[in-house]
Residue frames as a rotation matrix with the C-alpha (Angstrom) as fourth column:
MET 1
-0.868 0.193 0.458 18.94
0.289 -0.556 0.780 -5.68
0.405 0.809 0.427 36.50
PRO 2
-0.777 0.627 -0.062 16.14
-0.343 -0.504 -0.793 -3.40
-0.528 -0.595 0.606 37.71
ILE 3
-0.380 0.736 0.560 12.62
0.643 0.646 -0.413 -4.63
-0.666 0.203 -0.718 36.96
GLU 4
0.323 0.526 -0.787 11.85
-0.156 -0.791 -0.592 -1.37
-0.933 0.314 -0.174 35.15
TYR 5
-0.354 -0.562 -0.748 14.04
-0.837 -0.166 0.521 -2.47
-0.417 0.811 -0.411 32.22
LEU 6
-0.541 0.150 0.828 12.19
0.122 0.988 -0.099 -5.77
-0.832 0.048 -0.552 31.75
PRO 7
0.601 0.791 0.111 9.72
0.219 -0.030 -0.975 -4.46
-0.768 0.611 -0.191 29.08
ILE 8
0.484 -0.497 -0.720 12.62
-0.833 -0.513 -0.206 -3.06
-0.267 0.700 -0.663 27.03
LEU 9
-0.589 -0.759 0.277 14.44
-0.650 0.649 0.396 -6.35
-0.481 0.053 -0.875 27.25
ILE 10
-0.134 0.664 0.736 11.28
0.327 0.730 -0.600 -8.19
-0.936 0.160 -0.315 26.18
LEU 11
0.782 0.411 -0.469 10.86
-0.241 -0.495 -0.835 -5.82
-0.575 0.765 -0.288 23.23
ILE 12
0.019 -0.873 -0.488 14.47
-0.968 -0.139 0.211 -6.43
-0.251 0.468 -0.847 22.11
VAL 13
-0.677 -0.242 0.695 14.06
-0.219 0.968 0.124 -10.18
-0.703 -0.069 -0.708 22.37
VAL 14
0.268 0.864 0.426 10.79
0.352 0.324 -0.878 -10.19
-0.897 0.385 -0.218 20.45
ALA 15
0.693 -0.065 -0.718 12.30
-0.588 -0.626 -0.511 -7.95
-0.417 0.777 -0.472 17.75
ALA 16
-0.399 -0.914 -0.075 15.32
-0.849 0.337 0.407 -10.24
-0.347 0.226 -0.910 17.43
ILE 17
-0.458 0.310 0.833 13.10
0.173 0.950 -0.258 -13.30
-0.872 0.026 -0.489 17.15
PHE 18
0.629 0.771 -0.100 10.97
0.106 -0.213 -0.971 -11.60
-0.770 0.600 -0.216 14.56
ALA 19
0.354 -0.595 -0.722 14.05
-0.883 -0.467 -0.047 -10.62
-0.309 0.654 -0.691 12.51
VAL 20
-0.684 -0.635 0.358 15.39
-0.511 0.768 0.385 -14.13
-0.520 0.081 -0.851 12.58
ILE 21
-0.119 0.734 0.669 12.06
0.382 0.656 -0.651 -15.56
-0.916 0.178 -0.359 11.50
ALA 22
0.742 0.442 -0.504 11.68
-0.220 -0.549 -0.806 -13.03
-0.633 0.709 -0.310 8.74
LEU 23
0.045 -0.802 -0.596 15.09
-0.983 -0.140 0.115 -13.99
-0.176 0.581 -0.795 7.38
ALA 24
-0.720 -0.385 0.578 14.80
-0.399 0.911 0.109 -17.75
-0.569 -0.152 -0.809 7.93
VAL 25
0.143 0.891 0.431 11.33
0.032 0.431 -0.902 -18.42
-0.989 0.143 0.033 6.46
PRO 26
0.778 0.143 -0.612 12.14
-0.586 -0.185 -0.789 -17.32
-0.226 0.972 -0.060 2.85
ALA 27
-0.242 -0.933 -0.268 15.50
-0.970 0.242 0.032 -19.14
0.035 0.267 -0.963 3.01
VAL 28
-0.717 -0.008 0.697 13.86
-0.243 0.940 -0.238 -22.39
-0.654 -0.340 -0.676 4.05
PHE 29
0.012 0.868 0.497 10.64
0.403 0.451 -0.796 -22.28
-0.915 0.210 -0.344 2.02
GLY 30
0.336 0.083 -0.938 11.69
-0.612 -0.738 -0.285 -20.17
-0.716 0.670 -0.197 -0.97
PRO 31
0.995 0.016 0.095 12.38
0.065 0.618 -0.783 -21.56
-0.072 0.786 0.614 -4.44
ARG 32
0.332 -0.943 0.029 15.97
-0.162 -0.026 0.987 -22.60
-0.929 -0.332 -0.161 -5.07
ARG 33
0.493 -0.122 0.861 16.03
0.801 0.451 -0.395 -22.95
-0.340 0.884 0.320 -8.86
ALA 34
-0.071 -0.592 -0.803 18.71
-0.029 -0.803 0.595 -20.86
-0.997 0.065 0.040 -10.47
THR 35
0.580 0.302 0.757 17.62
0.722 0.241 -0.649 -20.08
-0.379 0.922 -0.078 -14.04
LYS 36
-0.413 -0.737 0.535 19.43
0.902 -0.413 0.127 -18.00
0.128 0.535 0.835 -16.62
ALA 37
0.146 0.537 0.831 16.87
0.375 -0.807 0.455 -15.22
0.915 0.246 -0.319 -16.24
ARG 38
0.948 0.239 -0.210 17.37
0.268 -0.243 0.932 -15.04
0.172 -0.940 -0.294 -12.50
LEU 39
0.255 -0.931 -0.260 21.12
0.839 0.079 0.539 -14.82
-0.481 -0.356 0.801 -12.76
GLU 40
-0.042 -0.240 0.970 20.95
0.766 -0.631 -0.123 -11.76
0.641 0.738 0.210 -15.06
PRO 41
-0.815 -0.451 -0.364 21.75
0.577 -0.574 -0.581 -8.44
0.053 -0.683 0.728 -13.38
TYR 42
-0.835 0.548 -0.046 18.48
-0.542 -0.835 -0.096 -6.70
-0.091 -0.055 0.994 -14.31
GLU 43
-0.425 0.768 0.478 14.88
-0.032 0.516 -0.856 -7.73
-0.904 -0.379 -0.195 -13.90
SER 44
0.335 0.639 -0.693 13.82
-0.686 -0.339 -0.644 -6.67
-0.646 0.691 0.325 -17.37
GLY 45
0.566 -0.177 0.805 16.05
0.405 0.910 -0.085 -9.28
-0.718 0.374 0.587 -18.96
MET 46
0.948 -0.245 0.202 17.76
0.071 -0.457 -0.887 -6.69
0.310 0.855 -0.416 -21.18
LEU 47
0.216 -0.949 -0.228 21.49
0.965 0.243 -0.097 -6.61
0.148 -0.199 0.969 -21.25
PRO 48
0.546 -0.032 -0.837 23.00
0.396 -0.871 0.291 -3.45
-0.738 -0.490 -0.463 -19.79
TYR 49
0.591 -0.317 0.742 24.31
0.728 -0.187 -0.659 -0.91
0.348 0.930 0.120 -22.32
THR 50
0.163 -0.576 0.801 25.90
-0.331 -0.797 -0.506 1.53
0.930 -0.182 -0.320 -19.85
ASP 51
-0.730 -0.483 -0.483 27.38
0.342 0.354 -0.871 1.40
0.592 -0.801 -0.093 -16.44
ALA 52
0.281 0.929 -0.240 24.70
0.664 -0.008 0.747 1.47
0.693 -0.370 -0.619 -13.74
ARG 53
0.155 -0.272 -0.950 26.83
0.908 -0.339 0.245 3.48
-0.389 -0.900 0.195 -11.36
ARG 54
0.296 -0.055 0.953 26.66
0.505 -0.838 -0.206 7.23
0.811 0.542 -0.221 -11.74
ARG 55
-0.747 -0.576 -0.332 28.28
0.613 -0.405 -0.679 9.90
0.256 -0.710 0.655 -9.68
PHE 56
0.517 0.850 -0.105 26.03
0.806 -0.441 0.395 11.94
0.289 -0.288 -0.913 -7.48
PRO 57
0.047 -0.454 0.890 26.90
-0.028 -0.891 -0.453 15.54
0.999 -0.004 -0.054 -6.73
VAL 58
-0.726 -0.420 -0.545 28.21
0.513 0.199 -0.835 16.05
0.459 -0.886 0.071 -3.23
GLN 59
-0.753 0.484 0.445 25.37
-0.562 -0.825 -0.055 18.53
0.341 -0.292 0.894 -2.66
TYR 60
0.212 0.851 -0.481 22.91
-0.324 0.525 0.787 15.64
0.922 -0.011 0.387 -2.28
TYR 61
-0.010 -0.312 -0.950 24.89
0.724 0.653 -0.222 14.26
0.690 -0.690 0.219 0.62
VAL 62
-0.948 -0.299 0.109 25.18
0.163 -0.752 -0.638 17.73
0.273 -0.587 0.762 2.25
ILE 63
-0.332 0.905 0.268 21.40
-0.743 -0.425 0.516 18.21
0.581 -0.028 0.814 2.05
ALA 64
0.352 0.481 -0.803 20.82
0.039 0.850 0.526 14.73
0.935 -0.217 0.281 3.44
VAL 65
-0.436 -0.602 -0.669 23.19
0.737 0.188 -0.649 15.27
0.517 -0.776 0.362 6.38
LEU 66
-0.938 0.110 0.330 21.66
-0.217 -0.926 -0.309 18.64
0.271 -0.361 0.892 7.13
PHE 67
-0.020 0.992 -0.128 18.16
-0.580 0.093 0.809 17.17
0.815 0.090 0.573 7.00
ILE 68
0.242 0.072 -0.968 19.06
0.506 0.842 0.189 14.38
0.828 -0.535 0.167 9.40
LEU 69
-0.731 -0.611 -0.303 20.90
0.576 -0.314 -0.755 16.74
0.366 -0.727 0.581 11.73
PHE 70
-0.795 0.487 0.362 18.00
-0.551 -0.830 -0.092 19.26
0.256 -0.272 0.928 11.96
ASP 71
0.118 0.880 -0.460 15.41
-0.389 0.467 0.794 16.52
0.914 0.085 0.397 12.05
ILE 72
-0.042 -0.207 -0.977 17.04
0.715 0.677 -0.174 14.86
0.697 -0.707 0.120 15.06
GLU 73
-0.944 -0.327 -0.038 17.39
0.264 -0.683 -0.681 18.19
0.197 -0.653 0.731 16.80
VAL 74
-0.430 0.872 0.233 13.73
-0.709 -0.486 0.511 18.92
0.559 0.055 0.827 16.27
ILE 75
0.145 0.479 -0.866 12.89
0.182 0.847 0.499 15.50
0.972 -0.230 0.036 17.84
PHE 76
-0.658 -0.433 -0.617 14.44
0.662 0.060 -0.748 16.78
0.360 -0.900 0.247 21.08
LEU 77
-0.788 0.417 0.453 11.65
-0.456 -0.890 0.028 19.35
0.415 -0.185 0.891 21.25
TYR 78
0.020 0.899 -0.437 8.95
-0.234 0.429 0.873 16.74
0.972 0.084 0.219 21.85
PRO 79
0.008 -0.007 -1.000 10.04
0.826 0.563 0.003 15.46
0.563 -0.826 0.010 25.28
TRP 80
-0.910 -0.395 -0.128 10.73
0.406 -0.782 -0.473 19.02
0.087 -0.482 0.872 26.31
ALA 81
-0.578 0.770 0.272 7.20
-0.484 -0.591 0.645 20.09
0.657 0.241 0.714 25.36
VAL 82
0.169 0.672 -0.721 5.72
0.285 0.667 0.688 17.28
0.943 -0.322 -0.079 27.44
ILE 83
0.193 -0.144 -0.971 7.51
0.971 0.168 0.168 18.31
0.139 -0.975 0.173 30.68
LEU 84
-0.309 -0.325 0.894 7.60
0.372 -0.906 -0.201 22.06
0.875 0.271 0.401 30.12
ARG 85
0.541 0.617 0.571 5.43
-0.275 -0.512 0.814 22.77
0.795 -0.597 -0.108 33.19
GLN 86
0.870 -0.294 -0.396 7.73
0.493 0.489 0.720 20.77
-0.018 -0.821 0.570 35.46
LEU 87
-0.055 -0.985 0.161 10.86
0.974 -0.088 -0.207 22.50
0.218 0.145 0.965 34.20
LYS 88
0.633 0.437 -0.639 9.37
0.589 -0.808 0.031 25.98
-0.502 -0.396 -0.768 34.58
LEU 89
0.893 -0.225 -0.389 11.61
-0.358 -0.880 -0.312 28.94
-0.272 0.417 -0.867 33.71
PHE 90
-0.065 -0.974 0.218 14.88
-0.519 0.219 0.826 26.99
-0.852 -0.060 -0.519 33.77
GLY 91
-0.203 0.017 0.979 13.62
0.590 0.800 0.108 24.60
-0.781 0.600 -0.172 31.06
LEU 92
0.826 0.535 0.178 12.29
0.470 -0.480 -0.741 27.43
-0.311 0.696 -0.648 28.99
ILE 93
0.630 -0.685 -0.365 15.61
-0.643 -0.724 0.249 29.27
-0.435 0.078 -0.897 29.11
GLU 94
-0.280 -0.729 0.624 17.56
-0.206 0.681 0.703 26.05
-0.938 0.068 -0.341 28.38
MET 95
0.093 0.379 0.921 15.37
0.796 0.527 -0.297 25.23
-0.598 0.761 -0.252 25.38
GLY 96
0.944 0.189 -0.272 15.64
0.036 -0.874 -0.484 28.84
-0.329 0.447 -0.832 24.21
ILE 97
0.133 -0.978 -0.162 19.44
-0.711 -0.208 0.671 28.51
-0.690 0.026 -0.723 24.18
PHE 98
-0.358 -0.233 0.904 19.12
0.276 0.899 0.341 25.18
-0.892 0.372 -0.257 22.36
LEU 99
0.561 0.654 0.508 16.82
0.709 -0.064 -0.702 26.75
-0.427 0.754 -0.500 19.74
LEU 100
0.792 -0.362 -0.491 19.19
-0.411 -0.912 0.009 29.73
-0.451 0.195 -0.871 19.39
ILE 101
-0.322 -0.921 0.218 22.11
-0.436 0.349 0.830 27.38
-0.841 0.172 -0.514 18.66
LEU 102
-0.162 0.311 0.936 19.93
0.672 0.730 -0.127 25.52
-0.723 0.609 -0.327 16.18
LEU 103
0.851 0.522 -0.063 18.93
0.359 -0.665 -0.655 28.80
-0.384 0.534 -0.753 14.51
VAL 104
0.407 -0.792 -0.454 22.53
-0.662 -0.599 0.451 29.92
-0.629 0.117 -0.768 14.29
GLY 105
-0.502 -0.553 0.665 23.50
0.032 0.756 0.654 26.60
-0.864 0.349 -0.361 12.65
PHE 106
0.263 0.666 0.698 20.66
0.816 0.232 -0.529 26.96
-0.514 0.709 -0.482 10.16
ALA 107
0.906 0.021 -0.422 21.64
-0.126 -0.940 -0.317 30.54
-0.404 0.340 -0.849 9.38
TYR 108
-0.050 -0.994 -0.099 25.25
-0.566 -0.054 0.823 29.39
-0.823 0.097 -0.559 8.83
ALA 109
-0.409 -0.018 0.913 24.18
0.522 0.816 0.249 26.63
-0.749 0.578 -0.324 6.45
TRP 110
0.642 0.728 0.241 21.97
0.647 -0.346 -0.679 29.11
-0.411 0.592 -0.693 4.63
ARG 111
0.712 -0.421 -0.563 24.73
-0.416 -0.898 0.145 31.70
-0.566 0.131 -0.814 4.39
LYS 112
-0.369 -0.909 0.194 27.21
-0.431 0.353 0.831 29.13
-0.823 0.223 -0.522 3.04
ASP 113
0.009 0.553 -0.833 24.61
-1.000 0.005 -0.007 28.19
0.000 0.833 0.553 0.37
ALA 114
-0.897 -0.297 0.327 24.48
-0.344 0.934 -0.095 24.65
-0.277 -0.198 -0.940 1.64
LEU 115
-0.247 0.902 0.355 20.77
0.208 0.407 -0.889 24.57
-0.946 -0.146 -0.288 0.89
GLU 116
0.302 0.298 -0.906 21.10
-0.751 -0.510 -0.418 25.71
-0.587 0.807 0.070 -2.72
TRP 117
0.714 -0.031 0.699 21.22
0.384 0.853 -0.354 23.39
-0.585 0.521 0.622 -5.69
């Protein structure tokens, strides 16, 4: 393994150790008494009078997927902006094509009323 990957490996190991500790400490030191109030499904102690599960319109999921999609694509702009001077005209044209494809996708979503409630 190249030495350049050592900091990433250390970060992964530290994160894994932290996650295990964060899950193990409450399990070991937390209270274990199971009372009637703790076994109830709601914190308020009131008995449920309706089903807690409701249907969400599909539109919420469409908006969420579009947000994630465009948000991730915009994240690709940051590394490009950092090395723009090294890429010169080729990088500018390549990112212009990328932004054009992004704009076409946004226009398509807008035209199909995917952004409307």
